[in-house]
Backbone bond lengths (Angstrom), bond angles and torsions (degrees), N, CA, C in turn:
res aa  C-N    CA-C-N  psi(-1)  N-CA   C-N-CA  omega(-1)  CA-C   N-CA-C  phi
1 M - - - 1.439 - - 1.533 107.89 -
2 T 1.313 116.21 133.36 1.455 121.04 -178.38 1.527 110.72 -77.28
3 V 1.314 115.76 164.75 1.461 120.91 176.91 1.526 109.77 -60.09
4 G 1.323 116.35 -42.97 1.462 120.35 179.34 1.516 111.98 -59.45
5 A 1.311 116.76 -42.44 1.468 120.71 179.06 1.522 111.20 -66.44
6 K 1.331 116.80 -38.16 1.460 120.53 178.42 1.528 111.06 -65.96
7 V 1.316 116.69 -40.74 1.466 120.54 179.01 1.529 109.65 -64.63
8 K 1.324 116.74 -42.42 1.467 120.32 178.77 1.521 111.45 -66.30
9 Q 1.313 117.70 -37.20 1.458 121.46 177.40 1.535 109.90 -65.87
10 T 1.323 116.53 -40.98 1.458 121.02 177.06 1.525 110.62 -63.15
11 L 1.320 116.58 -40.52 1.460 121.04 177.97 1.529 110.78 -61.23
12 A 1.311 117.10 -44.80 1.462 120.89 178.99 1.531 111.17 -62.76
13 T 1.317 116.79 -39.99 1.453 120.94 178.43 1.528 111.23 -64.72
14 L 1.321 116.53 -42.38 1.465 120.19 178.05 1.520 112.03 -64.44
15 K 1.325 116.80 -39.43 1.465 119.68 178.27 1.525 110.54 -64.91
16 S 1.316 116.72 -36.77 1.459 120.68 176.79 1.530 110.52 -65.22
17 A 1.325 116.25 -43.91 1.464 120.58 178.38 1.526 110.52 -63.02
18 Q 1.321 116.24 -39.44 1.457 120.68 178.83 1.531 110.49 -62.42
19 S 1.291 116.46 -42.78 1.459 121.28 178.27 1.530 111.28 -62.03
20 T 1.316 116.30 -42.43 1.459 121.09 178.74 1.525 110.78 -63.99
21 L 1.328 116.81 -43.07 1.464 120.46 177.96 1.529 111.56 -61.84
22 Q 1.321 116.60 -40.10 1.465 120.03 178.08 1.529 110.63 -62.72
23 T 1.312 116.04 -42.16 1.464 120.52 179.34 1.525 110.55 -62.65
24 Y 1.339 116.60 -46.99 1.461 120.19 178.58 1.521 111.24 -60.34
25 S 1.309 116.34 -41.79 1.460 120.85 -178.81 1.520 111.32 -63.51
26 I 1.307 116.73 -42.08 1.467 121.30 -179.35 1.527 111.03 -68.41
27 Q 1.318 117.05 -39.78 1.457 121.05 -174.76 1.529 113.59 -79.27
28 S 1.321 116.72 -21.82 1.462 119.77 -175.90 1.524 111.81 -80.49
29 E 1.313 115.07 146.48 1.457 120.85 174.79 1.529 110.91 -104.04
30 D 1.317 116.83 -6.67 1.464 122.85 -179.29 1.533 109.47 -82.79
31 E 1.326 116.83 115.00 1.469 121.36 -176.85 1.527 112.45 -63.69
32 K 1.326 116.77 -37.80 1.465 119.67 178.86 1.528 110.22 -62.10
33 F 1.325 116.37 -44.06 1.464 120.84 178.95 1.531 110.52 -64.58
34 K 1.335 116.86 -39.94 1.469 120.11 178.25 1.529 110.71 -61.52
35 N 1.338 116.62 -39.83 1.466 120.16 178.40 1.520 111.45 -65.10
36 I 1.328 116.02 -40.34 1.467 120.21 177.69 1.529 110.00 -63.20
37 C 1.333 116.00 -43.78 1.467 120.12 178.05 1.525 110.52 -61.67
38 Q 1.322 117.14 -40.38 1.463 120.48 -179.33 1.526 110.95 -64.72
39 Q 1.326 116.37 -40.44 1.465 119.55 176.74 1.532 110.58 -62.68
40 A 1.320 116.13 -43.68 1.463 120.42 178.78 1.532 110.53 -64.76
41 L 1.330 116.89 -36.96 1.467 120.62 177.52 1.523 111.00 -64.18
42 D 1.317 116.59 -40.20 1.468 120.21 177.77 1.525 110.93 -62.03
43 I 1.321 115.79 -43.05 1.469 120.38 179.72 1.525 110.56 -64.63
44 T 1.341 116.89 -46.04 1.468 119.03 -179.62 1.519 110.74 -66.30
45 H 1.327 117.32 -35.13 1.467 120.14 178.31 1.534 110.27 -61.44
46 N 1.324 116.57 -44.75 1.466 120.39 178.58 1.527 111.38 -63.86
47 A 1.322 116.70 -41.48 1.467 120.37 179.12 1.526 110.91 -65.32
48 I 1.325 116.52 -40.17 1.468 120.80 178.28 1.525 110.38 -63.08
49 D 1.323 116.55 -44.52 1.471 119.85 177.79 1.521 111.26 -59.12
50 D 1.340 116.42 -44.71 1.462 120.85 179.32 1.528 111.60 -62.46
51 L 1.325 116.96 -43.93 1.464 119.99 -179.80 1.524 111.72 -66.89
52 E 1.323 117.55 -37.74 1.463 120.03 177.84 1.529 110.81 -63.39
53 E 1.330 116.52 -38.87 1.466 119.81 176.09 1.521 110.81 -65.33
54 R 1.320 116.35 -40.73 1.464 120.82 179.02 1.528 110.87 -63.72
55 I 1.308 116.69 -40.61 1.467 120.52 178.65 1.522 110.24 -62.71
56 K 1.322 117.41 -41.25 1.469 120.49 177.51 1.526 110.62 -59.32
57 K 1.335 116.48 -42.49 1.468 120.24 179.01 1.527 111.26 -65.19
58 I 1.332 115.47 -43.18 1.465 119.47 179.71 1.526 110.02 -61.24
59 E 1.332 116.59 -45.27 1.466 120.31 -178.44 1.529 111.52 -68.05
60 F 1.335 117.06 -31.69 1.459 119.58 177.50 1.527 110.77 -70.95
61 E 1.338 115.48 -42.53 1.460 120.43 -178.46 1.528 112.47 -75.36
62 E 1.323 116.10 -31.79 1.466 121.66 -178.41 1.533 108.67 -129.92
63 P 1.334 118.89 80.74 1.469 121.45 -175.37 1.527 114.77 -57.07
64 E 1.307 118.09 -21.99 1.472 119.17 -179.37 1.532 111.96 -68.05
65 Y 1.322 117.95 -16.95 1.463 121.29 178.80 1.517 112.75 -90.02
66 K 1.315 117.77 -5.31 1.443 121.14 -177.34 1.533 110.33 -64.91
67 G 1.345 114.84 131.68 1.453 120.31 175.94 1.515 115.17 88.50
68 Y 1.295 118.99 -4.32 1.470 120.55 179.97 1.491 110.36 -88.50
């Protein structure tokens, strides 16, 4: 598996985790838990943004990886 594929796989995993955190946050009635979920969502959002930027660089530097 190439580095580009691993980064994209990590991105997909983070997006899945983000979705799960959003679901937990919406379903919970515990405010403390909602705050914890929100903090985790902020962290995953930043990581997702960073990985998306990295993927753009990888695809620019190595066009053969674009779209995989």
